[in-house]
Structure formats: structure tokens, C-alpha cells
N, CA, C and O atoms as a GROMACS GRO file, in nm:
protein
  568
    1PHE      N    1   0.079  -0.126   0.005
    1PHE     CA    2   0.007  -0.005   0.007
    1PHE      C    3   0.088   0.118   0.004
    1PHE      O    4   0.173   0.137   0.091
    2LYS      N    5   0.068   0.206  -0.095
    2LYS     CA    6   0.147   0.327  -0.104
    2LYS      C    7   0.063   0.447  -0.120
    2LYS      O    8   0.035   0.488  -0.232
    3PRO      N    9   0.020   0.508  -0.011
    3PRO     CA   10  -0.081   0.628  -0.013
    3PRO      C   11  -0.019   0.751  -0.075
    3PRO      O   12  -0.085   0.831  -0.142
    4ASP      N   13   0.117   0.764  -0.050
    4ASP     CA   14   0.178   0.903  -0.078
    4ASP      C   15   0.273   0.858  -0.207
    4ASP      O   16   0.379   0.799  -0.188
    5HIS      N   17   0.229   0.887  -0.325
    5HIS     CA   18   0.306   0.885  -0.430
    5HIS      C   19   0.424   0.966  -0.454
    5HIS      O   20   0.494   0.939  -0.552
    6SER      N   21   0.459   1.073  -0.366
    6SER     CA   22   0.576   1.155  -0.377
    6SER      C   23   0.685   1.106  -0.296
    6SER      O   24   0.780   1.182  -0.277
    7VAL      N   25   0.685   0.983  -0.244
    7VAL     CA   26   0.792   0.934  -0.164
    7VAL      C   27   0.809   0.772  -0.240
    7VAL      O   28   0.719   0.700  -0.282
    8GLU      N   29   0.953   0.750  -0.240
    8GLU     CA   30   0.971   0.622  -0.318
    8GLU      C   31   0.922   0.509  -0.235
    8GLU      O   32   0.900   0.408  -0.301
    9TYR      N   33   0.899   0.500  -0.107
    9TYR     CA   34   0.874   0.389  -0.035
    9TYR      C   35   0.747   0.414   0.031
    9TYR      O   36   0.718   0.528   0.067
   10PRO      N   37   0.659   0.302   0.051
   10PRO     CA   38   0.531   0.328   0.122
   10PRO      C   39   0.556   0.326   0.285
   10PRO      O   40   0.650   0.282   0.351
   11THR      N   41   0.431   0.393   0.323
   11THR     CA   42   0.433   0.424   0.467
   11THR      C   43   0.368   0.306   0.523
   11THR      O   44   0.263   0.270   0.470
   12VAL      N   45   0.408   0.246   0.610
   12VAL     CA   46   0.340   0.116   0.708
   12VAL      C   47   0.326   0.158   0.844
   12VAL      O   48   0.404   0.225   0.912
   13ASP      N   49   0.208   0.107   0.877
   13ASP     CA   50   0.182   0.129   1.024
   13ASP      C   51   0.190  -0.010   1.070
   13ASP      O   52   0.110  -0.102   1.054
   14GLY      N   53   0.324  -0.006   1.143
   14GLY     CA   54   0.382  -0.149   1.185
   14GLY      C   55   0.296  -0.219   1.280
   14GLY      O   56   0.271  -0.338   1.262
   15LYS      N   57   0.247  -0.151   1.386
   15LYS     CA   58   0.157  -0.208   1.493
   15LYS      C   59   0.016  -0.251   1.414
   15LYS      O   60  -0.025  -0.366   1.434
   16LEU      N   61  -0.047  -0.178   1.341
   16LEU     CA   62  -0.159  -0.229   1.272
   16LEU      C   63  -0.135  -0.364   1.186
   16LEU      O   64  -0.200  -0.468   1.198
   17SER      N   65  -0.043  -0.344   1.108
   17SER     CA   66   0.005  -0.470   1.008
   17SER      C   67   0.016  -0.576   1.089
   17SER      O   68  -0.038  -0.679   1.049
   18GLN      N   69   0.092  -0.579   1.228
   18GLN     CA   70   0.108  -0.691   1.302
   18GLN      C   71  -0.023  -0.739   1.361
   18GLN      O   72  -0.037  -0.861   1.367
   19VAL      N   73  -0.119  -0.664   1.404
   19VAL     CA   74  -0.242  -0.706   1.438
   19VAL      C   75  -0.315  -0.753   1.343
   19VAL      O   76  -0.396  -0.841   1.372
   20CYS      N   77  -0.305  -0.709   1.216
   20CYS     CA   78  -0.382  -0.784   1.102
   20CYS      C   79  -0.328  -0.916   1.074
   20CYS      O   80  -0.400  -1.013   1.050
   21TYR      N   81  -0.198  -0.922   1.078
   21TYR     CA   82  -0.148  -1.060   1.070
   21TYR      C   83  -0.182  -1.170   1.174
   21TYR      O   84  -0.202  -1.289   1.149
   22TYR      N   85  -0.185  -1.113   1.288
   22TYR     CA   86  -0.226  -1.201   1.402
   22TYR      C   87  -0.382  -1.239   1.389
   22TYR      O   88  -0.420  -1.354   1.413
   23GLN      N   89  -0.462  -1.146   1.354
   23GLN     CA   90  -0.608  -1.168   1.321
   23GLN      C   91  -0.644  -1.283   1.214
   23GLN      O   92  -0.730  -1.370   1.220
   24ALA      N   93  -0.548  -1.253   1.110
   24ALA     CA   94  -0.566  -1.346   0.996
   24ALA      C   95  -0.512  -1.496   1.046
   24ALA      O   96  -0.580  -1.597   1.026
   25ILE      N   97  -0.386  -1.499   1.110
   25ILE     CA   98  -0.356  -1.654   1.162
   25ILE      C   99  -0.464  -1.690   1.246
   25ILE      O  100  -0.514  -1.800   1.223
   26GLU      N  101  -0.515  -1.616   1.348
   26GLU     CA  102  -0.617  -1.669   1.443
   26GLU      C  103  -0.735  -1.715   1.379
   26GLU      O  104  -0.788  -1.823   1.406
   27ASP      N  105  -0.780  -1.628   1.289
   27ASP     CA  106  -0.905  -1.685   1.200
   27ASP      C  107  -0.891  -1.802   1.130
   27ASP      O  108  -0.979  -1.888   1.139
   28CYS      N  109  -0.768  -1.822   1.042
   28CYS     CA  110  -0.750  -1.928   0.978
   28CYS      C  111  -0.730  -2.062   1.068
   28CYS      O  112  -0.761  -2.174   1.028
   29TYR      N  113  -0.674  -2.035   1.193
   29TYR     CA  114  -0.647  -2.142   1.289
   29TYR      C  115  -0.766  -2.204   1.346
   29TYR      O  116  -0.788  -2.325   1.358
   30GLU      N  117  -0.854  -2.087   1.383
   30GLU     CA  118  -0.980  -2.148   1.470
   30GLU      C  119  -1.074  -2.220   1.342
   30GLU      O  120  -1.144  -2.317   1.373
   31ARG      N  121  -1.074  -2.180   1.226
   31ARG     CA  122  -1.141  -2.260   1.131
   31ARG      C  123  -1.073  -2.400   1.112
   31ARG      O  124  -1.143  -2.501   1.105
   32TYR      N  125  -0.951  -2.404   1.105
   32TYR     CA  126  -0.888  -2.521   1.073
   32TYR      C  127  -0.903  -2.640   1.199
   32TYR      O  128  -0.919  -2.760   1.180
   33CYS      N  129  -0.895  -2.583   1.310
   33CYS     CA  130  -0.920  -2.652   1.432
   33CYS      C  131  -1.062  -2.717   1.428
   33CYS      O  132  -1.082  -2.836   1.453
   34ALA      N  133  -1.148  -2.636   1.399
   34ALA     CA  134  -1.307  -2.691   1.402
   34ALA      C  135  -1.312  -2.779   1.280
   34ALA      O  136  -1.394  -2.870   1.293
   35LYS      N  137  -1.251  -2.777   1.173
   35LYS     CA  138  -1.240  -2.877   1.059
   35LYS      C  139  -1.181  -3.011   1.098
   35LYS      O  140  -1.225  -3.121   1.066
   36MET      N  141  -1.071  -2.982   1.174
   36MET     CA  142  -0.997  -3.102   1.210
   36MET      C  143  -1.076  -3.190   1.328
   36MET      O  144  -1.074  -3.312   1.338
   37ASP      N  145  -1.138  -3.106   1.404
   37ASP     CA  146  -1.219  -3.183   1.517
   37ASP      C  147  -1.350  -3.246   1.460
   37ASP      O  148  -1.400  -3.349   1.505
   38LYS      N  149  -1.397  -3.182   1.367
   38LYS     CA  150  -1.501  -3.240   1.296
   38LYS      C  151  -1.482  -3.367   1.220
   38LYS      O  152  -1.559  -3.462   1.233
   39ILE      N  153  -1.372  -3.366   1.136
   39ILE     CA  154  -1.321  -3.485   1.082
   39ILE      C  155  -1.298  -3.592   1.193
   39ILE      O  156  -1.339  -3.707   1.184
   40ALA      N  157  -1.231  -3.544   1.294
   40ALA     CA  158  -1.203  -3.653   1.378
   40ALA      C  159  -1.326  -3.712   1.474
   40ALA      O  160  -1.312  -3.817   1.535
   41LYS      N  161  -1.418  -3.653   1.478
   41LYS     CA  162  -1.542  -3.695   1.532
   41LYS      C  163  -1.619  -3.796   1.420
   41LYS      O  164  -1.673  -3.899   1.461
   42ALA      N  165  -1.619  -3.766   1.303
   42ALA     CA  166  -1.672  -3.843   1.209
   42ALA      C  167  -1.599  -3.985   1.203
   42ALA      O  168  -1.654  -4.092   1.176
   43VAL      N  169  -1.483  -3.968   1.230
   43VAL     CA  170  -1.421  -4.103   1.214
   43VAL      C  171  -1.417  -4.173   1.352
   43VAL      O  172  -1.415  -4.296   1.351
   44ASP      N  173  -1.417  -4.115   1.460
   44ASP     CA  174  -1.430  -4.180   1.582
   44ASP      C  175  -1.473  -4.077   1.694
   44ASP      O  176  -1.396  -4.000   1.750
   45ASP      N  177  -1.589  -4.089   1.714
   45ASP     CA  178  -1.649  -3.969   1.807
   45ASP      C  179  -1.614  -4.004   1.959
   45ASP      O  180  -1.622  -3.915   2.044
   46GLU      N  181  -1.579  -4.118   1.990
   46GLU     CA  182  -1.552  -4.156   2.131
   46GLU      C  183  -1.399  -4.108   2.150
   46GLU      O  184  -1.367  -4.101   2.268
   47LYS      N  185  -1.321  -4.080   2.077
   47LYS     CA  186  -1.182  -4.062   2.095
   47LYS      C  187  -1.155  -3.930   2.183
   47LYS      O  188  -1.061  -3.926   2.263
   48GLY      N  189  -1.238  -3.827   2.163
   48GLY     CA  190  -1.214  -3.701   2.230
   48GLY      C  191  -1.086  -3.636   2.188
   48GLY      O  192  -1.006  -3.582   2.264
   49TYR      N  193  -1.075  -3.648   2.048
   49TYR     CA  194  -0.976  -3.574   1.972
   49TYR      C  195  -0.976  -3.424   1.986
   49TYR      O  196  -1.080  -3.360   1.966
   50ASP      N  197  -0.861  -3.363   2.022
   50ASP     CA  198  -0.834  -3.232   2.043
   50ASP      C  199  -0.727  -3.170   1.957
   50ASP      O  200  -0.613  -3.170   2.002
   51PHE      N  201  -0.749  -3.119   1.841
   51PHE     CA  202  -0.647  -3.077   1.752
   51PHE      C  203  -0.589  -2.959   1.824
   51PHE      O  204  -0.661  -2.882   1.888
   52ASP      N  205  -0.448  -2.944   1.813
   52ASP     CA  206  -0.381  -2.808   1.879
   52ASP      C  207  -0.257  -2.775   1.799
   52ASP      O  208  -0.222  -2.840   1.701
   53ALA      N  209  -0.198  -2.679   1.843
   53ALA     CA  210  -0.084  -2.621   1.768
   53ALA      C  211   0.047  -2.758   1.769
   53ALA      O  212   0.130  -2.762   1.678
   54THR      N  213   0.046  -2.831   1.849
   54THR     CA  214   0.134  -2.926   1.855
   54THR      C  215   0.103  -3.047   1.769
   54THR      O  216   0.195  -3.126   1.749
   55THR      N  217  -0.011  -3.069   1.718
   55THR     CA  218  -0.058  -3.180   1.656
   55THR      C  219   0.022  -3.190   1.487
   55THR      O  220   0.055  -3.301   1.445
   56PRO      N  221   0.038  -3.104   1.428
   56PRO     CA  222   0.082  -3.104   1.304
   56PRO      C  223   0.252  -3.117   1.329
   56PRO      O  224   0.308  -3.056   1.420
   57ASP      N  225   0.320  -3.202   1.240
   57ASP     CA  226   0.461  -3.212   1.248
   57ASP      C  227   0.537  -3.081   1.207
   57ASP      O  228   0.640  -3.044   1.263
   58TYR      N  229   0.486  -3.023   1.118
   58TYR     CA  230   0.555  -2.914   1.078
   58TYR      C  231   0.445  -2.788   1.036
   58TYR      O  232   0.330  -2.817   1.004
   59TRP      N  233   0.491  -2.654   1.041
   59TRP     CA  234   0.396  -2.558   1.010
   59TRP      C  235   0.478  -2.463   0.921
   59TRP      O  236   0.600  -2.454   0.936
   60VAL      N  237   0.412  -2.391   0.828
   60VAL     CA  238   0.473  -2.295   0.741
   60VAL      C  239   0.395  -2.156   0.735
   60VAL      O  240   0.280  -2.152   0.691
   61PHE      N  241   0.454  -2.050   0.777
   61PHE     CA  242   0.377  -1.941   0.770
   61PHE      C  243   0.450  -1.827   0.673
   61PHE      O  244   0.568  -1.822   0.637
   62HIS      N  245   0.355  -1.748   0.648
   62HIS     CA  246   0.413  -1.634   0.563
   62HIS      C  247   0.502  -1.556   0.658
   62HIS      O  248   0.472  -1.539   0.776
   63SER      N  249   0.627  -1.503   0.593
   63SER     CA  250   0.735  -1.459   0.696
   63SER      C  251   0.787  -1.330   0.658
   63SER      O  252   0.897  -1.320   0.604
   64PRO      N  253   0.703  -1.217   0.684
   64PRO     CA  254   0.775  -1.080   0.670
   64PRO      C  255   0.901  -1.073   0.730
   64PRO      O  256   0.999  -1.028   0.670
   65TYR      N  257   0.905  -1.118   0.857
   65TYR     CA  258   1.019  -1.119   0.930
   65TYR      C  259   0.999  -1.230   1.044
   65TYR      O  260   0.885  -1.258   1.081
   66ASN      N  261   1.107  -1.291   1.096
   66ASN     CA  262   1.096  -1.417   1.176
   66ASN      C  263   1.034  -1.387   1.304
   66ASN      O  264   0.956  -1.467   1.356
   67LYS      N  265   1.068  -1.269   1.362
   67LYS     CA  266   1.000  -1.247   1.492
   67LYS      C  267   0.848  -1.251   1.498
   67LYS      O  268   0.791  -1.304   1.594
   68LEU      N  269   0.789  -1.201   1.408
   68LEU     CA  270   0.654  -1.220   1.374
   68LEU      C  271   0.587  -1.350   1.367
   68LEU      O  272   0.474  -1.377   1.408
   69VAL      N  273   0.677  -1.434   1.305
   69VAL     CA  274   0.638  -1.578   1.294
   69VAL      C  275   0.639  -1.632   1.442
   69VAL      O  276   0.537  -1.684   1.488
   70GLN      N  277   0.734  -1.621   1.505
   70GLN     CA  278   0.765  -1.666   1.653
   70GLN      C  279   0.649  -1.628   1.728
   70GLN      O  280   0.590  -1.720   1.787
   71LYS      N  281   0.600  -1.502   1.739
   71LYS     CA  282   0.511  -1.439   1.810
   71LYS      C  283   0.381  -1.506   1.772
   71LYS      O  284   0.311  -1.545   1.865
   72SER      N  285   0.334  -1.525   1.630
   72SER     CA  286   0.214  -1.568   1.580
   72SER      C  287   0.217  -1.715   1.616
   72SER      O  288   0.108  -1.758   1.653
   73TYR      N  289   0.312  -1.797   1.613
   73TYR     CA  290   0.284  -1.931   1.641
   73TYR      C  291   0.276  -1.944   1.794
   73TYR      O  292   0.213  -2.041   1.836
   74ALA      N  293   0.333  -1.855   1.888
   74ALA     CA  294   0.302  -1.862   2.016
   74ALA      C  295   0.140  -1.835   2.056
   74ALA      O  296   0.075  -1.893   2.143
   75ARG      N  297   0.099  -1.735   1.972
   75ARG     CA  298  -0.058  -1.708   1.968
   75ARG      C  299  -0.152  -1.834   1.968
   75ARG      O  300  -0.251  -1.848   2.039
   76LEU      N  301  -0.103  -1.926   1.872
   76LEU     CA  302  -0.170  -2.042   1.862
   76LEU      C  303  -0.183  -2.120   1.982
   76LEU      O  304  -0.284  -2.186   2.003
   77PHE      N  305  -0.083  -2.115   2.063
   77PHE     CA  306  -0.110  -2.160   2.185
   77PHE      C  307  -0.209  -2.098   2.289
   77PHE      O  308  -0.279  -2.164   2.366
   78LEU      N  309  -0.205  -1.966   2.279
   78LEU     CA  310  -0.321  -1.892   2.338
   78LEU      C  311  -0.453  -1.934   2.290
   78LEU      O  312  -0.543  -1.958   2.370
   79MET      N  313  -0.471  -1.948   2.142
   79MET     CA  314  -0.596  -1.993   2.106
   79MET      C  315  -0.652  -2.135   2.162
   79MET      O  316  -0.767  -2.166   2.194
   80ASP      N  317  -0.524  -2.218   2.163
   80ASP     CA  318  -0.559  -2.369   2.209
   80ASP      C  319  -0.603  -2.365   2.384
   80ASP      O  320  -0.683  -2.440   2.440
   81GLU      N  321  -0.533  -2.266   2.440
   81GLU     CA  322  -0.561  -2.253   2.577
   81GLU      C  323  -0.715  -2.199   2.598
   81GLU      O  324  -0.793  -2.242   2.683
   82ARG      N  325  -0.741  -2.102   2.509
   82ARG     CA  326  -0.879  -2.043   2.543
   82ARG      C  327  -0.983  -2.150   2.499
   82ARG      O  328  -1.091  -2.150   2.559
   83ARG      N  329  -0.963  -2.239   2.405
   83ARG     CA  330  -1.065  -2.328   2.383
   83ARG      C  331  -1.073  -2.442   2.476
   83ARG      O  332  -1.179  -2.501   2.496
   84ARG      N  333  -0.957  -2.474   2.534
   84ARG     CA  334  -0.958  -2.571   2.653
   84ARG      C  335  -1.023  -2.518   2.761
   84ARG      O  336  -1.103  -2.584   2.828
   85HIS      N  337  -0.992  -2.389   2.788
   85HIS     CA  338  -1.065  -2.319   2.904
   85HIS      C  339  -1.218  -2.328   2.888
   85HIS      O  340  -1.288  -2.363   2.984
   86GLN      N  341  -1.263  -2.302   2.788
   86GLN     CA  342  -1.413  -2.301   2.750
   86GLN      C  343  -1.460  -2.454   2.771
   86GLN      O  344  -1.568  -2.465   2.828
   87LYS      N  345  -1.403  -2.561   2.736
   87LYS     CA  346  -1.435  -2.689   2.758
   87LYS      C  347  -1.437  -2.722   2.899
   87LYS      O  348  -1.544  -2.747   2.955
   88ALA      N  349  -1.309  -2.724   2.968
   88ALA     CA  350  -1.275  -2.785   3.076
   88ALA      C  351  -1.229  -2.672   3.206
   88ALA      O  352  -1.192  -2.708   3.318
   89LYS      N  353  -1.240  -2.554   3.167
   89LYS     CA  354  -1.195  -2.457   3.286
   89LYS      C  355  -1.044  -2.502   3.315
   89LYS      O  356  -1.007  -2.462   3.425
   90THR      N  357  -0.957  -2.570   3.250
   90THR     CA  358  -0.831  -2.589   3.294
   90THR      C  359  -0.735  -2.506   3.193
   90THR      O  360  -0.770  -2.480   3.078
   91THR      N  361  -0.605  -2.465   3.251
   91THR     CA  362  -0.534  -2.410   3.181
   91THR      C  363  -0.369  -2.389   3.233
   91THR      O  364  -0.349  -2.413   3.352
   92THR      N  365  -0.272  -2.354   3.166
   92THR     CA  366  -0.160  -2.342   3.215
   92THR      C  367  -0.125  -2.165   3.223
   92THR      O  368  -0.031  -2.111   3.281
   93LEU      N  369  -0.205  -2.119   3.165
   93LEU     CA  370  -0.209  -1.948   3.149
   93LEU      C  371  -0.291  -1.901   3.267
   93LEU      O  372  -0.371  -1.971   3.329
   94LYS      N  373  -0.259  -1.769   3.292
   94LYS     CA  374  -0.360  -1.696   3.399
   94LYS      C  375  -0.491  -1.671   3.314
   94LYS      O  376  -0.496  -1.633   3.197
   95GLU      N  377  -0.598  -1.700   3.402
   95GLU     CA  378  -0.737  -1.697   3.357
   95GLU      C  379  -0.763  -1.572   3.292
   95GLU      O  380  -0.825  -1.576   3.186
   96ASP      N  381  -0.724  -1.453   3.341
   96ASP     CA  382  -0.743  -1.337   3.287
   96ASP      C  383  -0.709  -1.339   3.138
   96ASP      O  384  -0.793  -1.301   3.057
   97TRP      N  385  -0.598  -1.379   3.102
   97TRP     CA  386  -0.565  -1.385   2.970
   97TRP      C  387  -0.649  -1.472   2.879
   97TRP      O  388  -0.636  -1.468   2.756
   98LEU      N  389  -0.739  -1.552   2.944
   98LEU     CA  390  -0.830  -1.624   2.838
   98LEU      C  391  -0.952  -1.568   2.842
   98LEU      O  392  -1.033  -1.596   2.753
   99THR      N  393  -0.986  -1.482   2.942
   99THR     CA  394  -1.116  -1.439   2.929
   99THR      C  395  -1.125  -1.280   2.873
   99THR      O  396  -1.230  -1.236   2.825
  100LYS      N  397  -1.018  -1.210   2.884
  100LYS     CA  398  -1.014  -1.067   2.819
  100LYS      C  399  -1.050  -1.085   2.676
  100LYS      O  400  -1.032  -1.192   2.617
  101PRO      N  401  -1.112  -0.960   2.609
  101PRO     CA  402  -1.131  -0.953   2.475
  101PRO      C  403  -0.984  -0.992   2.389
  101PRO      O  404  -0.878  -0.952   2.437
  102ILE      N  405  -0.984  -1.056   2.286
  102ILE     CA  406  -0.877  -1.095   2.226
  102ILE      C  407  -0.791  -0.982   2.173
  102ILE      O  408  -0.669  -0.986   2.163
  103GLN      N  409  -0.870  -0.880   2.140
  103GLN     CA  410  -0.796  -0.729   2.104
  103GLN      C  411  -0.713  -0.688   2.205
  103GLN      O  412  -0.616  -0.620   2.169
  104GLU      N  413  -0.726  -0.710   2.326
  104GLU     CA  414  -0.649  -0.659   2.439
  104GLU      C  415  -0.525  -0.742   2.458
  104GLU      O  416  -0.420  -0.696   2.504
  105THR      N  417  -0.543  -0.874   2.417
  105THR     CA  418  -0.428  -0.947   2.417
  105THR      C  419  -0.294  -0.901   2.328
  105THR      O  420  -0.176  -0.920   2.354
  106TYR      N  421  -0.341  -0.848   2.240
  106TYR     CA  422  -0.231  -0.806   2.122
  106TYR      C  423  -0.129  -0.732   2.155
  106TYR      O  424  -0.025  -0.732   2.089
  107VAL      N  425  -0.153  -0.638   2.291
  107VAL     CA  426  -0.053  -0.549   2.320
  107VAL      C  427  -0.010  -0.577   2.486
  107VAL      O  428   0.036  -0.490   2.559
  108ASP      N  429  -0.034  -0.703   2.521
  108ASP     CA  430   0.007  -0.738   2.649
  108ASP      C  431   0.147  -0.803   2.642
  108ASP      O  432   0.161  -0.906   2.578
  109LYS      N  433   0.246  -0.748   2.704
  109LYS     CA  434   0.377  -0.794   2.677
  109LYS      C  435   0.407  -0.914   2.777
  109LYS      O  436   0.489  -1.000   2.744
  110GLU      N  437   0.343  -0.921   2.894
  110GLU     CA  438   0.341  -1.020   2.998
  110GLU      C  439   0.297  -1.140   2.922
  110GLU      O  440   0.370  -1.239   2.920
  111LEU      N  441   0.185  -1.140   2.862
  111LEU     CA  442   0.132  -1.251   2.778
  111LEU      C  443   0.226  -1.300   2.683
  111LEU      O  444   0.257  -1.419   2.680
  112GLU      N  445   0.277  -1.211   2.600
  112GLU     CA  446   0.365  -1.227   2.501
  112GLU      C  447   0.482  -1.308   2.530
  112GLU      O  448   0.517  -1.402   2.458
  113LYS      N  449   0.550  -1.268   2.646
  113LYS     CA  450   0.651  -1.340   2.705
  113LYS      C  451   0.620  -1.487   2.751
  113LYS      O  452   0.694  -1.582   2.726
  114ALA      N  453   0.503  -1.497   2.821
  114ALA     CA  454   0.463  -1.617   2.855
  114ALA      C  455   0.427  -1.716   2.756
  114ALA      O  456   0.442  -1.835   2.786
  115LEU      N  457   0.380  -1.683   2.634
  115LEU     CA  458   0.350  -1.756   2.526
  115LEU      C  459   0.472  -1.809   2.470
  115LEU      O  460   0.490  -1.929   2.450
  116LYS      N  461   0.556  -1.718   2.446
  116LYS     CA  462   0.701  -1.743   2.379
  116LYS      C  463   0.759  -1.866   2.452
  116LYS      O  464   0.796  -1.968   2.395
  117GLN      N  465   0.762  -1.842   2.598
  117GLN     CA  466   0.815  -1.963   2.678
  117GLN      C  467   0.735  -2.078   2.668
  117GLN      O  468   0.793  -2.186   2.679
  118LEU      N  469   0.604  -2.077   2.649
  118LEU     CA  470   0.530  -2.200   2.634
  118LEU      C  471   0.560  -2.285   2.512
  118LEU      O  472   0.574  -2.407   2.512
  119SER      N  473   0.568  -2.195   2.399
  119SER     CA  474   0.580  -2.250   2.274
  119SER      C  475   0.729  -2.265   2.219
  119SER      O  476   0.745  -2.321   2.111
  120SER      N  477   0.825  -2.222   2.282
  120SER     CA  478   0.956  -2.207   2.235
  120SER      C  479   1.012  -2.337   2.185
  120SER      O  480   1.073  -2.334   2.078
  121ALA      N  481   0.999  -2.468   2.258
  121ALA     CA  482   1.048  -2.592   2.219
  121ALA      C  483   0.963  -2.643   2.078
  121ALA      O  484   1.016  -2.678   1.973
  122ASP      N  485   0.839  -2.639   2.103
  122ASP     CA  486   0.764  -2.657   1.976
  122ASP      C  487   0.792  -2.566   1.842
  122ASP      O  488   0.791  -2.614   1.729
  123TYR      N  489   0.811  -2.453   1.866
  123TYR     CA  490   0.841  -2.368   1.771
  123TYR      C  491   0.987  -2.414   1.710
  123TYR      O  492   0.995  -2.418   1.587
  124GLN      N  493   1.084  -2.442   1.776
  124GLN     CA  494   1.205  -2.490   1.708
  124GLN      C  495   1.188  -2.632   1.643
  124GLN      O  496   1.255  -2.666   1.545
  125GLN      N  497   1.100  -2.709   1.700
  125GLN     CA  498   1.053  -2.845   1.626
  125GLN      C  499   0.992  -2.827   1.501
  125GLN      O  500   1.028  -2.886   1.399
  126ARG      N  501   0.892  -2.740   1.506
  126ARG     CA  502   0.796  -2.754   1.382
  126ARG      C  503   0.798  -2.636   1.297
  126ARG      O  504   0.729  -2.635   1.196
  127LEU      N  505   0.871  -2.537   1.328
  127LEU     CA  506   0.900  -2.419   1.227
  127LEU      C  507   1.034  -2.385   1.188
  127LEU      O  508   1.054  -2.320   1.086
  128ASN      N  509   1.126  -2.425   1.262
  128ASN     CA  510   1.279  -2.420   1.230
  128ASN      C  511   1.319  -2.413   1.100
  128ASN      O  512   1.373  -2.313   1.053
  129ASP      N  513   1.291  -2.536   1.025
  129ASP     CA  514   1.334  -2.572   0.881
  129ASP      C  515   1.259  -2.475   0.795
  129ASP      O  516   1.321  -2.421   0.704
  130ALA      N  517   1.122  -2.445   0.812
  130ALA     CA  518   1.047  -2.345   0.725
  130ALA      C  519   1.102  -2.217   0.725
  130ALA      O  520   1.095  -2.148   0.623
  131ASN      N  521   1.165  -2.172   0.844
  131ASN     CA  522   1.206  -2.033   0.847
  131ASN      C  523   1.346  -2.014   0.823
  131ASN      O  524   1.387  -1.899   0.841
  132ALA      N  525   1.429  -2.102   0.787
  132ALA     CA  526   1.576  -2.105   0.743
  132ALA      C  527   1.599  -1.983   0.650
  132ALA      O  528   1.682  -1.895   0.673
  133ALA      N  529   1.522  -1.988   0.549
  133ALA     CA  530   1.534  -1.869   0.454
  133ALA      C  531   1.507  -1.732   0.503
  133ALA      O  532   1.575  -1.632   0.477
  134SER      N  533   1.400  -1.737   0.580
  134SER     CA  534   1.364  -1.595   0.641
  134SER      C  535   1.458  -1.541   0.740
  134SER      O  536   1.476  -1.420   0.754
  135VAL      N  537   1.529  -1.646   0.821
  135VAL     CA  538   1.630  -1.617   0.914
  135VAL      C  539   1.746  -1.555   0.840
  135VAL      O  540   1.794  -1.448   0.880
  136ALA      N  541   1.793  -1.620   0.732
  136ALA     CA  542   1.892  -1.601   0.661
  136ALA      C  543   1.894  -1.457   0.584
  136ALA      O  544   1.994  -1.385   0.583
  137VAL      N  545   1.766  -1.425   0.517
  137VAL     CA  546   1.742  -1.318   0.453
  137VAL      C  547   1.708  -1.182   0.543
  137VAL      O  548   1.750  -1.071   0.509
  138GLY      N  549   1.637  -1.202   0.650
  138GLY     CA  550   1.589  -1.093   0.741
  138GLY      C  551   1.482  -1.029   0.703
  138GLY      O  552   1.407  -1.097   0.633
  139ASN      N  553   1.444  -0.915   0.727
  139ASN     CA  554   1.314  -0.854   0.701
  139ASN      C  555   1.293  -0.824   0.565
  139ASN      O  556   1.374  -0.752   0.506
  140THR      N  557   1.181  -0.876   0.500
  140THR     CA  558   1.192  -0.859   0.351
  140THR      C  559   1.120  -0.737   0.321
  140THR      O  560   1.105  -0.696   0.206
  141TYR      N  561   1.070  -0.674   0.433
  141TYR     CA  562   0.996  -0.530   0.410
  141TYR      C  563   1.084  -0.408   0.440
  141TYR      O  564   1.045  -0.292   0.421
  142ALA      N  565   1.199  -0.437   0.485
  142ALA     CA  566   1.294  -0.317   0.536
  142ALA      C  567   1.355  -0.237   0.422
  142ALA      O  568   1.430  -0.142   0.445
   0.00000   0.00000   0.00000
């Protein structure tokens, strides 16, 4: 998006761009989880299958810069915890984070740190290979 044609490069609202990325990931992830749960129930409705971010062997994200991918993958753990909390009221995160409006979680640095710790090992296992090029190249929007 280049609203000002008198300058060579576009002006980007970084915070808004990040929130839009989170919202897109979360929307796709919620719909994908629902689809996977529906398929699992059709196959074996007594299994109690619960798809989450650790179920797939690998993930591949659009990667404008690697830190955004790390934070976004961590947010999938928040989405999983919110779903679990609705079903069973159990969680590894503060209940406040699970009940506050999702928009408020985008700027919560304490939550961001907790999610990064929670997802770190899985991130290395499931996204490291897919992000090798992004890490080597760096920020493609700089």
C-alpha cells in the first residue's frame, strides 16, 4: 500500500500490520481446528480428539520477518488454551488472559513473554526448517 506517491517507499503502520497478521492467523487457525475436530469426530466420536498447535509435524507461515512468525505461532497456544478453558476450565495460563477480549491480548507484553516460553521448544521443532530462508534473508519489508 503506497498512499503517498511523492515518496519512493510506502508508509507502513507496523502495529496495525502486526495486529492484522495475528487476526488472519487466528481466524484461519480457528477454522482449521474446527474442521480437524469435525473430521476426527466423524471417524471416531469417542476418541475425544482435540487438535492443537502441537498436532502437525510442521508449520509454514508467511514470513515478513521471523520474530512475527515466532509471536504468531505462540499465539496459537493462546488460542488452544482459550478453547480448552471453554471446555474444561483448565489452563496453564492466567485465567485473565483467557477471558479478556482478544484485541486486548495483542499489546500484553507479559502474555507475549509467557506464550513465547510456552511455545519455544515446539517452535524450534515445527517451524525451524520452514524459516531457514527468512532467518538468513532477514526482514523482507525493510
